[in-house]
C-alpha positions in Angstrom: -4.5 -17.4 -7.9 -4.4 -13.7 -7.4 -1.4 -11.9 -8.7 -0.6 -8.6 -6.8 2.0 -6.1 -8.1 3.3 -2.9 -6.6 5.2 0.1 -8.1 6.3 3.4 -7.4 8.8 3.2 -4.8 12.2 5.1 -4.9 14.5 7.3 -2.9 13.3 10.8 -2.0 14.5 13.6 0.3 12.5 14.4 3.5 9.4 16.5 2.4 9.4 14.8 -1.0 6.4 12.9 -2.4 5.8 9.4 -4.0 2.8 7.4 -5.3 2.7 3.8 -4.9 0.4 1.8 -7.3 -1.1 -1.6 -6.7 -3.1 -3.8 -9.1 -4.5 -7.4 -8.7 -5.0 -9.9 -11.5 -6.1 -13.5 -11.8 -9.1 -15.5 -10.5 -11.3 -13.6 -8.1 -14.7 -12.3 -8.1 -14.5 -9.5 -5.5 -12.0 -7.7 -3.1 -13.0 -6.9 0.5 -10.0 -4.8 1.3 -6.9 -3.4 -0.2 -4.3 -2.2 2.0 -0.6 -1.0 2.4 1.6 -2.3 4.8 5.4 -1.5 5.4 8.2 -3.2 7.1 11.1 -1.1 8.3 14.5 -2.7 8.7 14.5 -5.0 11.6 10.7 -4.4 12.3 7.5 -6.4 11.8 5.1 -5.5 8.9 2.7 -2.8 10.1 -0.5 -1.5 8.6 -0.2 1.9 6.8 -3.6 2.4 5.1 -6.5 0.5 3.9 -9.6 0.9 1.9 -12.5 -1.4 2.1 -15.0 -2.4 -0.8 -17.2 0.1 0.5 -14.4 2.8 0.4 -14.1 3.1 4.0 -10.5 4.1 4.8 -8.2 3.7 7.7 -4.7 5.1 8.5 -2.0 4.5 10.8 -1.7 7.6 13.2 1.9 8.4 11.8 0.6 9.0 8.2 -2.6 10.8 8.8 -2.9 14.1 6.9 0.2 13.0 4.7 -0.8 9.8 3.1 -4.0 9.3 1.1 -5.4 5.8 0.0 -7.7 5.6 -3.2 -9.3 3.3 -5.6 -7.7 3.3 -8.9 -9.5 3.7 -12.1 -10.7 0.2 -12.0 -11.8 -1.7 -8.9 -8.8 -4.0 -8.8 -6.4 -1.3 -8.5 -5.7 1.3 -5.9 -2.8 3.7 -5.0 -1.2 5.5 -2.0 -0.1 9.0 -2.3 2.5 9.9 0.1 3.4 13.5 0.8 5.8 15.2 3.1 7.8 11.9 3.4 9.9 11.6 6.5 12.9 9.4 7.4 10.9 7.0 9.5 8.7 6.3 6.5 11.4 4.2 5.1 10.7 0.7 4.6 9.5 -2.0 2.2 5.8 -1.3 1.3 3.6 -4.2 0.5 0.2 -4.3 -1.1 -2.5 -6.6 0.5 -5.4 -7.7 -1.5 -8.0 -9.4 0.7 -10.6 -11.6 -1.2 -13.5 -13.9 0.0 -11.9 -16.8 -1.6 -8.7 -18.7 -0.6 -6.0 -18.0 0.2 -7.9 -14.7 1.4 -4.8 -12.6 1.9 -2.8 -12.1 -1.4 0.5 -10.0 -1.0 2.6 -8.4 -3.5 6.4 -8.6 -3.6 7.0 -5.1 -2.1 8.4 -1.9 -3.2 11.2 0.0 -1.3 10.8 3.5 -0.2 13.8 5.4 1.3 13.6 8.8 2.6 16.9 10.3 3.4 18.9 13.5 2.9 
């Protein structure tokens, strides 16, 4: 069992910044990928950013240049720095921790990000 916890969501005005944090705990030996997904109201969950165990990163086109995904101080933690937030960044952000052991994909409960005037 891998427990995934997110924090850092909130409400901001356009142009503001937030930092989302994710940590994993429980029984696992390694992490292949950590990623952030978001689900806008009425939409499916889509990838925002990911970082692999080799620190390779990937971003959705809509957030390039504004968001940065990084490993935390420990290898089972990471964060997403979000700058210049826009209304279409609004949604529930979920942390994914992918491990080589079942269930392979471990999800957090999500944290709400709202960007509005």
